[in-house]
C-alpha positions in Angstrom: -0.9 -16.7 9.9 -1.4 -14.7 7.2 0.3 -11.1 7.5 -2.0 -8.5 7.9 -2.7 -5.6 4.4 -3.9 -2.0 4.4 -4.9 -0.5 1.1 -5.2 3.3 1.3 -6.3 4.6 -2.2 -9.6 7.2 -3.0 -10.4 5.0 -5.6 -12.4 2.5 -4.3 -12.3 0.4 -7.7 -9.0 0.3 -7.3 -8.9 -1.0 -3.9 -11.4 -3.5 -5.3 -8.9 -4.6 -7.8 -6.2 -5.1 -5.6 -8.0 -7.1 -3.4 -8.8 -9.0 -6.3 -5.1 -9.1 -7.2 -4.0 -10.4 -3.6 -6.9 -12.6 -3.3 -4.6 -15.8 -4.6 -2.1 -14.8 -2.0 -3.4 -16.7 1.4 -0.3 -15.7 3.0 -2.0 -12.1 2.9 -4.6 -11.2 4.7 -6.6 -7.3 3.3 -7.6 -6.3 7.0 -8.1 -2.2 6.6 -9.2 -0.3 3.3 -9.4 3.1 3.3 -9.2 6.2 0.7 -8.5 9.2 3.2 -5.2 10.6 4.7 -7.4 10.9 8.0 -8.7 7.6 8.6 -5.4 6.2 7.0 -3.5 7.8 9.8 -5.7 6.6 12.2 -5.5 3.2 11.2 -1.6 3.6 11.3 -1.5 4.5 14.3 -3.8 2.4 16.4 -2.8 -1.1 14.8 0.5 -3.6 13.5 0.3 -3.7 10.1 2.4 -5.5 7.8 2.2 -4.6 4.9 0.8 -1.2 3.3 -0.6 -0.4 -0.5 -0.3 3.1 -0.1 -1.6 5.8 -3.1 0.1 9.1 -3.2 -2.5 11.6 -4.0 -5.3 11.2 -1.3 -7.9 13.1 0.1 -6.8 14.8 3.0 -3.1 14.7 2.4 0.0 13.2 0.6 0.4 9.1 1.2 4.1 11.1 1.1 2.6 12.6 4.5 1.8 9.3 6.2 5.1 7.5 5.6 7.1 8.8 8.8 4.1 6.9 10.6 5.3 3.9 9.3 8.1 1.7 10.9 10.0 -0.3 8.1 11.2 -2.6 10.9 7.7 -4.0 11.4 6.0 -3.1 7.9 6.6 -3.2 4.5 5.2 -0.5 2.4 4.6 -1.0 -1.7 3.6 2.6 -3.1 0.7 2.6 -5.5 0.3 5.6 -7.9 -1.0 6.6 -11.4 1.5 8.6 -11.8 4.8 8.1 -13.4 6.5 11.2 -11.7 6.2 9.7 -8.2 7.9 7.0 -8.7 12.0 7.9 -8.1 10.6 10.0 -5.3 8.4 6.8 -3.8 11.5 4.9 -4.2 13.6 7.0 -2.1 11.5 6.2 0.8 11.6 3.1 2.7 9.2 1.5 -0.1 10.0 -1.7 -1.6 8.9 -1.0 -4.4 6.3 1.7 -6.3 3.9 0.2 -8.8 2.1 2.4 -11.5 -1.4 2.0 -12.1 -3.4 -0.1 -13.5 -1.2 -2.7 -11.0 0.1 -5.4 -13.2 -0.3 -8.7 -11.6 3.3 -10.0 -12.6 5.0 -6.8 -10.6 2.5 -7.0 -8.1 3.4 -10.8 -7.8 7.2 -9.9 -7.9 6.4 -7.9 -4.9 4.8 -10.1 -3.0 7.0 -13.2 -3.4 9.8 -10.6 -2.0 7.5 -10.2 1.0 6.5 -13.8 1.9 
């Protein structure tokens, strides 16, 4: 059974690109996508999610504010951001890694290999 993933990014083209980059990994299924803080909060509260790809700057709030709602015993968190200034803070959270946009296929592969 594939791992269920949630993509949280306010840019639809970033979510589409990440879906494309994840498509070769049959062990991962993107089940949920959202671009807003409020919807991400609802999805996290109502579902069991294996992997979250989380942007920091969202419509309606910060990705950092969603992190307390993610259980690291159940869910792997990968932060994705276009802002280098968030990388250090991201790595101080429960995140396995912080990928800078545009996401490199090689970096994504390394993170996915750690998870699966």
